[in-house]
N, C-alpha and C positions, 0 to 999 in steps of 0.2 A: 412833265419832264422831271426826272429825279436830279436833285442837287447833291453832288458828291462832296464829302468832307475833305478838306485839304488841311494838312498839317504843315505848319511852318516852324522850323527850329532855328533859333539863333544861339550860337555858341560864342561865348565872350569871356575874356579875361583882361582885367585892367584896361578898360576902354571907356572911362568915364566921359571923355570928350565926345564920343560918337554914339554911345548906346541909346540915348534918348531919341536921337534922330532916326536910328534904325527901328526902334519900337514904334514910333509915330508913323513911320512909313508903312510898317506891317498893318497897324491898326487902321490906317486910312484906306485900305483896300475895299473895294465895293462889293466883293464877293462875301456873302454873309455866313457861309458855313465853314468857318476857319477855326482850327484848333491851334493855339499859339503856345509854344514851349520855349523857354529860355533856360539855357544851361550855362551856369557860371563856373569858371574854372578856378574857384578860390581866389577871386580878386582881392587885392589888398588896398585898392583905392576906393572911390565912392560908387563904383559900378553897381554893386548889389543894392545900395540905397536907392539909386535911380530906378533900377528895375522894380523894386518893391513899390515905388510910387504908382505903378501900373498893375499891381497885383490883382485888381478886380477885373482886368481885361486879359490877363495872361492865365491860361488854364493850368500850366505847370511851371513852377520855378524850381530848378534843381541846382544844388551846389555840390560840385564834385571836388 
């Protein structure tokens, strides 16, 4: 059976209180063929720093 690739996109701006919980939730999924993209809307708090802690598990980190 072919495993389909699923892309999960998180769009975030200034949500340092919740972004780590969101990322951990996505990374805890049991399906193995996931591409994870995080798009940051130019956060001015510590959101991007938190996202970068997971850079080895997130395929694309984009800052708009």
